[in-house]
C-alpha positions as CSV (number, residue, x, y, z in Angstrom):
1,M,62.9,-26.2,-69.6
2,N,62.7,-29.9,-68.8
3,S,60.2,-31.5,-66.5
4,S,62.8,-32.3,-63.8
5,G,63.7,-28.6,-63.5
6,S,60.0,-27.7,-63.2
7,S,59.6,-30.4,-60.6
8,N,62.5,-29.1,-58.5
9,L,61.0,-25.6,-58.8
10,E,57.6,-26.8,-57.6
11,T,59.1,-28.8,-54.8
12,R,61.3,-25.9,-53.7
13,S,58.4,-23.5,-53.6
14,L,56.3,-26.0,-51.7
15,L,59.0,-26.5,-49.1
16,D,59.4,-22.7,-48.9
17,E,55.7,-22.4,-48.3
18,L,55.8,-25.1,-45.6
19,R,58.7,-23.4,-43.9
20,S,56.9,-20.1,-43.8
21,F,54.2,-21.7,-41.7
22,D,56.7,-22.1,-38.9
23,K,57.7,-18.4,-39.2
24,N,54.3,-16.7,-39.9
25,G,51.8,-19.3,-38.8
26,L,48.5,-20.2,-40.3
27,F,46.5,-17.3,-38.8
28,D,47.0,-13.7,-38.0
29,L,44.3,-12.8,-35.5
30,G,46.1,-9.8,-34.1
31,H,47.5,-11.3,-31.0
32,P,50.1,-14.2,-30.5
33,L,47.8,-15.9,-27.9
34,L,44.9,-16.0,-30.3
35,N,47.1,-17.2,-33.2
36,R,48.6,-20.0,-31.1
37,I,45.1,-21.2,-29.9
38,A,43.7,-21.1,-33.4
39,E,46.6,-22.9,-35.0
40,S,46.7,-25.6,-32.3
41,F,43.0,-26.1,-32.5
42,V,43.0,-26.5,-36.3
43,K,46.0,-28.8,-36.4
44,A,44.7,-31.1,-33.6
45,A,41.1,-31.1,-34.9
46,G,42.4,-32.3,-38.3
47,I,44.4,-35.1,-36.6
48,G,41.3,-36.1,-34.6
49,A,39.1,-36.2,-37.7
50,V,41.7,-38.4,-39.5
51,Q,42.0,-40.7,-36.5
52,A,38.2,-41.1,-36.1
53,V,37.6,-41.8,-39.8
54,A,40.6,-44.2,-40.0
55,R,39.4,-46.1,-36.9
56,E,35.8,-46.4,-38.1
57,S,36.9,-47.4,-41.6
58,Y,39.0,-50.2,-40.1
59,F,36.1,-51.5,-38.1
60,I,33.7,-51.3,-41.1
61,A,36.2,-53.2,-43.2
62,V,36.7,-55.9,-40.6
63,E,32.9,-56.3,-40.2
64,G,32.5,-56.4,-43.9
65,A,35.0,-59.2,-44.2
66,G,33.2,-61.2,-41.5
67,V,36.1,-61.3,-39.2
68,D,35.7,-61.2,-35.4
69,S,37.8,-58.1,-34.7
70,S,38.0,-58.7,-30.9
71,G,39.5,-62.2,-31.2
72,G,42.9,-61.5,-32.8
73,L,43.5,-58.0,-31.6
74,P,45.2,-56.7,-28.5
75,P,42.7,-55.6,-25.7
76,E,43.6,-51.9,-26.1
77,I,42.6,-52.0,-29.7
78,S,39.5,-54.2,-29.4
79,S,38.2,-52.2,-26.4
80,S,38.2,-49.1,-28.6
81,K,35.4,-50.7,-30.6
82,R,33.1,-49.6,-27.7
83,N,34.0,-46.0,-28.5
84,R,32.7,-46.3,-32.1
85,F,30.1,-44.1,-33.6
86,P,26.9,-45.7,-32.2
87,D,24.7,-45.3,-35.3
88,L,27.1,-46.8,-37.9
89,R,26.1,-50.2,-39.1
90,G,28.4,-50.7,-42.1
91,E,25.7,-50.0,-44.8
92,T,25.8,-47.0,-47.0
93,N,22.9,-44.7,-46.3
94,G,22.2,-41.2,-45.3
95,K,21.8,-42.0,-41.6
96,T,25.2,-43.8,-41.5
97,I,27.0,-40.9,-43.2
98,E,25.3,-38.4,-41.0
99,A,26.4,-40.4,-37.9
100,M,29.9,-40.6,-39.1
101,V,30.1,-36.9,-39.8
102,K,28.6,-36.1,-36.4
103,G,31.0,-38.5,-34.6
104,T,34.0,-37.2,-36.5
105,G,33.0,-33.7,-35.8
106,K,32.7,-34.4,-32.1
107,E,36.0,-36.1,-31.9
108,S,37.7,-33.3,-33.9
109,M,36.3,-30.8,-31.5
110,Q,37.6,-32.7,-28.5
111,W,41.1,-32.9,-30.0
112,G,41.0,-29.3,-31.0
113,L,39.7,-28.2,-27.6
114,A,42.5,-30.1,-25.8
115,A,45.3,-28.7,-28.1
116,G,44.0,-25.1,-28.2
117,M,43.3,-24.9,-24.5
118,Y,46.6,-26.4,-23.5
119,S,48.6,-24.2,-25.9
120,G,46.7,-21.1,-24.9
121,L,47.1,-21.8,-21.2
122,T,50.8,-22.5,-21.4
123,Y,51.4,-19.3,-23.4
124,G,49.3,-17.3,-21.0
125,L,51.0,-18.7,-18.0
126,K,54.4,-18.0,-19.5
127,E,53.4,-14.4,-20.2
128,A,51.9,-13.9,-16.7
129,R,54.7,-15.6,-14.7
130,G,57.6,-14.6,-17.1
131,V,58.9,-18.2,-17.2
132,H,58.0,-21.4,-18.9
133,D,58.6,-24.3,-16.6
134,W,57.0,-27.6,-15.4
135,K,54.6,-25.7,-13.2
136,N,52.9,-24.0,-16.2
137,S,52.7,-27.4,-17.9
138,A,51.2,-29.1,-14.9
139,L,48.5,-26.5,-14.4
140,A,47.7,-26.3,-18.1
141,G,47.6,-30.1,-18.4
142,A,45.3,-30.4,-15.3
143,L,42.8,-27.8,-16.6
144,T,42.9,-29.2,-20.1
145,G,42.4,-32.8,-18.8
146,A,39.4,-31.7,-16.7
147,A,37.9,-29.8,-19.7
148,V,38.3,-32.9,-22.0
149,A,36.6,-35.0,-19.3
150,L,33.7,-32.6,-19.3
151,T,33.1,-33.2,-23.0
152,T,32.3,-36.8,-22.6
153,D,28.7,-37.9,-22.4
154,D,28.8,-39.6,-19.0
155,H,31.4,-37.7,-17.0
156,S,31.6,-38.2,-13.3
157,H,33.5,-36.3,-10.6
158,E,36.1,-39.2,-10.4
159,Q,36.6,-39.1,-14.1
160,I,37.2,-35.4,-14.2
161,V,39.7,-35.6,-11.3
162,Q,41.4,-38.6,-13.0
163,C,41.7,-36.7,-16.3
164,A,43.0,-33.6,-14.6
165,I,45.7,-35.7,-12.8
166,T,46.6,-37.5,-16.0
167,G,46.8,-34.3,-18.0
168,A,49.1,-32.7,-15.4
169,A,51.3,-35.8,-15.3
170,I,51.7,-36.2,-19.1
171,S,52.3,-32.5,-19.7
172,T,54.8,-32.2,-16.9
173,A,56.6,-35.3,-18.1
174,A,56.7,-33.9,-21.6
175,N,58.1,-30.6,-20.3
176,L,60.8,-32.2,-18.2
177,L,61.8,-34.6,-21.0
178,T,62.0,-31.9,-23.6
179,G,65.4,-30.8,-22.2
180,I,66.7,-34.3,-22.1
181,F,66.0,-35.6,-25.6
């Protein structure tokens, strides 16, 4: 058997395995609601961790090169520097690695919380009301936005309300636009 045939066989089995995730899911916790929450949490937490590490790596690289990162970047990117992990200084030591792991873990939990909570709420509301519409999305988005606001260190009443309104607006828009595109 040649190597190209072996490669096709490996690729095909990998694709079959990836397709089976859509059918069976990553978890079987005994109830579709629990499965959906767990899968959404794990997927989003992984994305949050990659995003946090990538952002921090970028800023460490920019600082190491001696470039003023705020000068040439758009304001939305340079303002994210304020959200960096506070104990990271660019050197390699135990405290820096510990700070990066803690910061990445916190951000992963926030992303996972948002995805798991939103997914679970939309599923639960669909089951309770018997329909999946923009109202379910709006309520799930509002509750999820408020919960995410509560995970920040310095949350205020105004911030919680703002995040709830933003979550409701984004999830409602996504629900309404799903049928269009």
